[in-house]
N, C-alpha and C positions, 0 to 999 in steps of 0.2 A: 616423326618417320612412319611411313605405311610399314606395317609389320612385315618381316620377311616371311613368315609362317604363321598361320592362325588354324587352331583347332575348331572344327564345326561338326555338328551331328552327323553330317555327310562323310566327313573325311578331314584332310589337312589341305588347306588352301594356301598357295604359294604365289607370290608375286614372280612372274616369269622374267628371271634376270637376264634371259637371252634377248628379249625385246627392249630392255632398257636402253637408252633413255628416252626414246622418242615415243614408246608406247607402253602404258601401265595397263598391263593384262594379268590374268590369274590362271593358275591351273589347279584343279581340284583333285587329289589323288583319294580314291576311296578305297584302295586295296593296298596291301604291302608291296605287290609287285609293280604298282604305279608310282608308289614312294621310291622304290629302287630305281626306276626309269627317271624320275625327276633329278635324282643325284646324279646317275650317270650322264644325263644331257645337260647338266649344269643349270637347269631351271632354278635349282637352289645350289649354293656353293659356299665355300668358307668353312673351315674346320669345325667351328662350335656350332654353327647352323646344321652342317652335316650330321653331327652327333645327335643333336635333338630330333632332327627328322628321323633318323634311323630308330629312335626310342617310340617315336610316335607310329613308325612303319610296324615295329613289333606290336604295339598296341592296337594297331588297326587289324593285324594278322589275327590276334586274339578274338577281337570283337566280331570278326567276320567268320571266324571258324564255326563249323558245324559240329565239332566235337562235343560229344556229351559228357565226357570225363576227362580228367586230367591225364589219366594213361593214353587216351586216345589223341589227346593233343600234344602230347610230348614228341612224338616224331615230326608232327607239323611245326612245331615250335623250332625244332633244329633247321628245318628247311627254310623257315622265315629269315632266321638269323644267318644262315649261310648266304641266302640270296642277297641280304643287305650287305653283309661284309664283303661281297665280291664286287662291289660297286666301284670304290676308289681306294687304292691301296695306301697311299701316303698320309691321309689325314687320320691321325690316331685317335682323335675324338670319336670316330665312327667306331672303332673297336672298344673303346672306352664306354661309349653308351650301350651297345650290345653285351658287353661283360656285365655292365650294371644291371641290365634287364635280365640277364641270365642268372646272376646272383639272386635276385628277387625271386625269379621263377623257382629256384632251388629252395629258398626258404619257405615259399608257399607250398611246395610239394611237401616238404619235411613237417608242415603244420596241417597237412591233409585238407588243404583248401580247395574247396569246390570251383569249377569253372566260372560261375558268376563273380566269385571273389577275385579270382585271377584276373578276369577282364577288368574289373573295376580297379584293382591294384596297379596294373599295367598303365592305365590311362592315367592315374594319380601320379604314377612315378614319372611319366612323360612330362607331366604338367609341372611336376617338381623341377625337374632338370631345365625346362623353358625358364621358369622364374629365377633359378640359380645363375643361369647363364647372363641374364640381363643385370643381375645384381652383381655377379663378378665383374662384369665388364665396367660397371660405373665405379666400382671399388678400385680396378686397376688403373681406370682413368684419373681418378684422384691421386693415387701414388705417382702415376707418370706425368701428370700436369705439372708438378714441381720440378721436373728435370728439363722441360722446354724454357726456352729463351723468354723473356719478358715481351721481346718483339723480335721479328725476323722471319725467315723462311725456314719452312719445314717440309722435306721431301718425303713422300711415301711411295711405295711400290705395290701395284695391285690394289685390290680393295680388302681392307681389314676393318670394315665399319658396320654399320647397323645391318646391312645387307648380308654380310658374312657371319652374323650372329642372330641372336633372337632379338636384339635390340641395342642401340648405343654404339657397339664396336669395341675392338680391341685398339689397333693403332689409331684409328679414328676416334675412338672413346677418349683417348689420351689427348688428342688435338681438341675434341669437344670440351672435355673438362678444364683445359688450359684457356680456352676462349671463355667459358663461362666463369672463369677466375679474373676476367680482364685481361688476359694476355694478348698482345697483337701479332696474331699468326697469320702468315700468308703461306697457303699449302701449295707446293708442287707437286703435281701427281703425274708420275711416269705413266705413260699410255698403257704399257703393260701388253706388248705383243706375245702370243698371237689373238687373244682373246678379248683384247682390250677392256679389261676390268677397270683400270685406272680412268682411262678416257671415257668410258660408258657409266660406270657405277660411282666410283669415287667422287668424279666430278657432279654427277647427279646429286649425290647425297648431300655433298658439302654446300652446293649451291641452295639446296632446299632449305639449309640451316643458316644460310646467310654469310658463310664463312669464304672469305676471299680464296680463290682457287685458280691456278693456271696449269693446264695440262701441257706437258712437254713430251717429245717423244723420247723413247728410252735412251737413244745415243745422245742426249743433249744434258744428261745430268753433270757430266764432268766439267762442262763448259760452264754451267752455271755455279757449280762449287768453286771454280777458279775464280769467278768474277765476285765472290763473296756474297752470293745470293741466297745460300744455304747455310743455316746455322745449325740444324739437326736433321737426322733422318730416324723416323720410327716406321716399323713394319709389323706384320703380323707373323704367324707361324702355323705349319701344319703339323709339325712334329717337332720336339724339341729333345734330344738326345741326352743321356745322364751326364755327359760332359759339357753342354752347352752348345754343341753344334746344332744347327737347325735347318729344317727343310721350309722353304717358302717359294712362293711362285717364281718360275724361272726368271732370271735376271737380278734376284735380290743379291746373289754373291757378287755380281758385278758392282752394285751399289756399294756394298760393304768395302770393297777393296778401294773403290773411289773415295769413300768417307775417310778411311784410314790415311790414304795418301794426302788429303787436303785438311786432316786434323780435325774432322767433324764428328761429334758423337753419333753413334749408330746404336739406336735401341730396339729391342724386339719386345712386343707386347703381346702376350697370349694368357688364356686362364690355364690353371694348374692342370686341367685335364689334357692339356696338349703337351705336357712334359711325359716322356716315355723313359721312366728310369730302367726300363728292362732293355732298352736299347743303348749299348754303352757308347757308341759315337756315331756320327753322322755317316760313316762309311755303311752302317747297317740299315741305313733308313731306305725303304724300297720307293723307287721312283716311278711315278705313273707315266707311261709313254701313250700320249692322246694321238687321235686320227690325223692323218697327213693332210685331210682336207681343211683343217683349221689353219694351215700354213699356205697350202696351195691356194686357197679361195678367201674372198672376202666379200660379204654383201651378195653371194652367189656368183660372183665374177672370178674366173681364173686368173691369177697372178703370175704364175710359174710356168716354165715350158712343160709340155707333157712328158712323162716318163723321167722327170729329175728325181734324184733321190731326196728324202725329206727326212729330218730328224726333229721330233716334237716332244721332248721331256716337258711334263707339266711344271717340274720343280727343280730347284737345285739346293745344294746344301752350303750352307755358310759356316765356316770354321768358328768356333767360339772365340778365337784370338781376334776376330774382328768385332766381338759385340761388346759395347760399352756396358750395357746392362740389360737385364731381362725383366720386365714388369709384369707382376702376376697380381692376382687379387690378395694374395698373400702378402706380398710386399716386393720390394725391389732387390734382385740378387746380382752379386758382381763376381768377377773371376776371383779365385779358381772356381769355376761352375761345378766342377765334380764333387767339390766339398760344400759349396754354399747351397746348392740344390738339395743334396742330401740332407743338410742340417735342417732347411726348412721343412722337408718332408718329416723328418723325425719330430720336429717341434709341433706339428700339426696333428700327430697320432694321439 
């Protein structure tokens, strides 16, 4: 797969996901402000990719800083972090990455590091997070592959693939790993209105890998389930609460209810950095409301009457009771999630 983001001496190079699947073009962000813009405009999207992107944004901010001392840089660092943190509120990986860079900065300050060392360490940390993300995706893919059927249809919603991460993917990583192990999987990709991440991105990725894929409109899932064409559902997540409730692209909740009604296992795949143990339930997850134009227009053409009211939440919350299992790089956890997630967290300390 073409890398979602790549570090270069000039800055961070992103494949422009707003142009896919018909045009493969790139955006180069040379400042932290530009990094923030590519997150907001969804040139880059997907919780894990957003987190690593933010880390590179912090590194870029330090590298471009004119501050001669750490003391001079400290208020600038706070501005950089605040700007990046204000881009998208739901994906907890964003805040996890900024917190990790903040903790590193605090350690470097305590050790009386010079600006040259801070710049070097920030970039090294961002590189480490990039590598860790790919490794986590491949590990969770291996765990999740065992849960999918030997053959049959697997439904996914939105894009939780290589394009949503630094490579390989979360939900699509599970599917990729299953195919690599010889399982005969046919993917059904919800189109994912209004931004069409399934129709544009998931289909593009899987076709590039030669994995059989069919795009369906979001309102077709129930019919296919009733017809016996779906044997499992696997999706990603932008934030998983301590009790197992999770936020994912709008429409995921619908799919979870349908899967329960039809007796189909429903899996959520996400790295441990997506689990927010400080958020007790899904009710406390902030939900991003995006611009009305994403609903009113498509391809530059207006679809709705002038002046009609528009509701455009980017995410919804799926209650833990609908989740068969949560797949992470640390292993597979099952209900009761408040206990199993806490036990796994304690076991890794």
